[in-house]
Phi, psi and omega in degrees: 000132180251123181241124177248108185269113185255340181212172187299136190218151166228121182221149167243133190231126172241089185219144176291312181245121185227133170242126186242126175232129181252147171278164182296142178063026172264156181215106194245165174222123181226136182248125181252135176246103185058048172285168178235331175223123186234131176232134188224130177228106178266128179281164178315141173059017179262152179227138178223131172251112187245125179246125190230134175244114182249137177213130177048055179208178175233121192238146171240141182233111183252126181231138171231126188243129176256188188313123174069014172269159182220128175239124171252117180251131175231121195240133166246120191240112184250109171057042183230152166261138182220129176237121189245131177236106191246128177244115172262098196265350181231150173312128175079012172294144184225140182221128180230127179231123172241127180225143176236118185248141167240117183238127167244012169213170190296140186208149174240125181239103180242136177226123180240124179250125172253113178273082183282359182220158178291158170062031172268158187222138178220134177233128182224124172234120174244127179241131188228132174247122192236123179214176170065049176056032174270159181242123180236131173253119187237102181247139175228144184220130175250120177246122177229103182292171182308314184287345190264079179278160176058035172269148171235142181210144178223121178239117187226132176234129178235115184235135186246119178270124185275350175200171188287345183257354174278151181220160184215130170250104175250121188229098174275139179226134179244128176243097188242134189236018171210157182251021169254061179226165172230110189220150182209155179205155176201160179209131180230140171226129184209171173259169175303127188295112183291336180289318178296326186288313181295325181294316180296318175307318188283346181267003177110359185270139173284173190296322186286320180294319182293322174297314182300321182296315179293325174297320183293318178296322172297320183281340197300323178309321182268319183296325180295351182261340186286144172287164186300319185299326181282308177314316182290340180289315183201117171236080176057044174296000000 
């Protein structure tokens, strides 16, 4: 499906292959349900908020942002692999991605952001729930060439292992070829906090309810951003 956005738009789309092109000065909101191939091209001065639900699939996302364009992505990823290739091609282009993944089988989550122009901004937060003996590879890479001065980037990954047999490889990478930038990255991998679990048990919650509460607290940062149509699809089942 090819979508050309000529004016401010709000849409819910259930298509496997989707191409989104925006016209100048548009501001739109789109919800995608279980796509497999996403291509996005934002014209100058356009804005798009994209909410996406992935389940049991392998997905690619290709994005091009032009001058003064802004893309905000919110992803709920259930037992899926996602590879995102992002190109910030115009001055003052801005990309933000907040994602929550829940995996009970092996998955790969890769995000590569290319700051191809000066004064571009990227902010990435990945939160991962990993269980049932699964292995998740969560890699993020920020590339800033020599010509792209005054860029800002923040890359953050938080993974929570739900059992002792699950594993995660979280590798944030910065490839920066000039010193006129502001960049940071971090990655954490942990288990459910036993002290918090014990405290909730002592307050009368059984282990199942206490664990659910801690998982919801971990996921809340992302879930609060999600529209109801996605929350109804899957809420930490």
